C-alpha positions, 0 to 999 in steps of 0.5 A: 042864338041871340049873341052879340061880340062888340060894342056896336051890336053886330050879331054873328050870322049863322053859318053853314059849315063844311062836311068832312074833312078834305083839303079846300083848295083855296088854302095854302098847301100846309094847311090840311083839314082835320077831323074833330073829336066831338065824342065828349058831347055824347048826344048832349043838346048844345043848343039848348039855351036853358043849360045850367052850366052856361050861366049868365056872367060867367067866365067863358073859359071856365064855363066851356071847360066844365061843359066838355068835362061834364063838371069841374074835374074828371078825377073823384074828390073822396073824403081822403083827399085832404089836401088839393092844389091848383096851379093856374088859378086864373080867375078863381072860379074853379077853386071857389066852386070846388071848395063849395062842393067839398067843405071837409077839403082843403083847397090851395091855389098857386099862380101870379095872382094879382091882390086886386083880382081877389074876391071873398074865398070860402074858409077851405081856399088859400091863395099863394103867389108866385112862379111856378119855375122858381120851385113850388113853395110846398114840402114834398108830398103835401097833397092828394089831388093837384089840378093843372089848367093851361099852364104847360101849353104856355111854357117854354119847351126846355123848362116843362121838365122842371115844372113837372118834376115839381108838380110830381114831388109835392104829390103824396103817394097814389095822389091824382094829377089832372092837366087840361091844356089846350093847343094854341093853335086853331084847326081848319082855321082858314087863309084869313086867320092863318095869314094874319093872326095865325102868323103872329102866334106862330112867330110868338110860339118860335120866339118863346119856344112853345111847342104844340101840345099833343097827346103822345108827347104829353103821355110820354113826358109823365110816363118817363117821371114814374107816373102810372095810370097815365090816361089821356084823352083829346077833346075838340071844342067847337069855335063858332056858331056850328058848334051851338053854345059852347061854340059860341062861347068859345068864339066870344073867348076867342075874340077877348083874348085876341084883342091884345094882339092888336098892337102886333097887328097894327090895327086900331081897337074897332079894326081888330073887332071888325078883323076878328069877327071876320075870323069867326065867320070864316071859323064857321065856315070851315067848322074850325075848333081847338084841341084840349087834352085832358091827362089824368095820371096817378103817382105810384 
């Protein structure tokens, strides 16, 4: 597909993936291959180089999410929704696009915001920097819609109930809430990744009390807090060229986001790049993927 991943211009080779979900006898006993859920593709031409959702220079994570959702959100934004909150603002692309598409709606972004990251924002966007675990700085029943991105995944398990209570508190009656969370752990990864970087991630998750995300757990947490119409979908995201353009972008995002772990592996930057490229080669062979969980609910 002509995508390069490193400064030396090395191109990731397109390797054929294995079919089916049978266990590979070359892997450790605990690595069991699982079936992915790519139903979100619905016959899309994932190899189409002209897909308008993949604009040159866009943030990969945002574009991958936008692709699997078929847009920025699964929750319809109606004229009655006067206030919308986005938690986990990241690079602000979601806020900017949504505010431009819905100019009559007030959008608020909340998270750990670095002032140097701020760019020119639409007039209907306001940003507030803060820590979700220290109570949200909004009155009760402030918002008609709350969008949460990749927030619960990286909260210690014991702090998730408080975070959910705060999110629900600032919602109006009948407000819509949408979560999109991605499991930290790569499925069907293989031993080259698992025995090195995968092991580092398991150690980090244990130390920080991060638990793997799953649909049943998230659904139960929300139902216990009185939310209704809770609907959870599992959306698998391919990791590598076997998954077409979305797989290539997800692989690039994996490489970019994994560089910070080089210190834990005692590698130089170049050594880390070579290791990550070999991981992606393995992902292609085993048809590896991430699971994303989309949860939509309403406050009764």
